[in-house]
TILO-18748 format. One record per residue (C-alpha): residue in three letters; y negated, z, x negated. Coordinates in steps of 0.25 Angstrom, whole numbers, plus 5000, padded with zeros to 4 digits. Layout:
N
ALAYZX
...
//
This chain:
111
MET497749535097
ASP496549525088
MET496949635078
SER495749615069
SER494849675079
ARG495649795083
GLU495449935077
ILE496450045076
ARG496050195075
MET496950285066
PRO496750425062
LEU495950435049
SER497050525043
GLU498150425045
VAL497250315040
VAL496950395027
ALA498450435025
VAL498850285026
LEU497750245017
GLN498150345007
ASP499550295007
LEU499150155006
ASN498150184995
GLU499250254987
PHE500250134989
VAL499250034985
VAL498750104972
SER500150144968
LEU500750004970
ASP499549944962
ARG499850034951
LEU501350004951
GLY500949854951
SER500149884939
ARG501249964932
GLN502249844936
ALA501349744929
ALA501249834917
GLY502749844916
THR502749994919
ALA503349994933
ASP504349904940
GLU504949884954
SER505650024953
THR504350094951
VAL503750034964
GLY505050074971
GLN504950214966
PHE503450224970
ILE503850174984
ALA504950284985
ASP504150394979
TRP502850374986
ASP503650355000
VAL502950225002
ALA503750175013
ARG503650295022
ARG502150305019
LEU501950155023
ALA502750175035
ARG501850295039
ALA500550205037
ARG501250105046
ARG501550205056
VAL500150265056
ILE499550125059
GLY500650095069
VAL500350215077
ALA498850185078
LEU499150045082
ASP500150085093
ALA499150185098
GLN497950095099
LEU498549955102
SER499349895114
GLU500849875113
GLU500549725112
GLU499649745101
ASN500549835093
ALA501749735096
GLU500849625089
ILE500549705077
ASP502049745076
ALA502349595076
LEU501349565065
CYS501949675057
ASP503349625059
GLN502849495052
GLY502549565039
ARG503349535026
PHE504449635024
TYR505149665010
GLY506649625011
THR506349505021
ASP506449365016
SER504949335018
ALA504649455009
VAL505649444998
ARG504949414985
SER505349324974
SER505249354959
THR503849284959
GLY503349394969
ARG503149294980
SER503749304994
SER504749194997
THR503849145008
ASP502749134998
GLN503549044989
SER503848944999
SER502348904999
//
C-alpha cells in the first residue's frame, strides 16, 4: 500500500479536539523541559503533569479518533498493515526503549 498518496477524512471537530490536546501537551512538556534545565522541576514534576492532565486517556482518545477514521475508510488489509507498522514502535519498558543515564536508548549505544 502506498500510504503517502492516501487521504483520510475526519470530522473537523475531532481534528480540532486532537490538535488542542496535542498542542497543550507539546507546549506544557516544552515548559517542563525548560524548568528541568533551570533546576526548578524534576521527574516527579513531569509525572505529576501526566497524572493531573490525564495525558494517557487524552492520548488514547486521539489514537481512537484516528483509528476510527482509518477503520471506516481503509480495507481490512490496509488497516492490518498500519497495525503492523504501529506494533513496530518503541515502547517504554521494553529493552529497545530503555534509556541509559546518557539519555540514549540501548540500541543507539551499539552504533
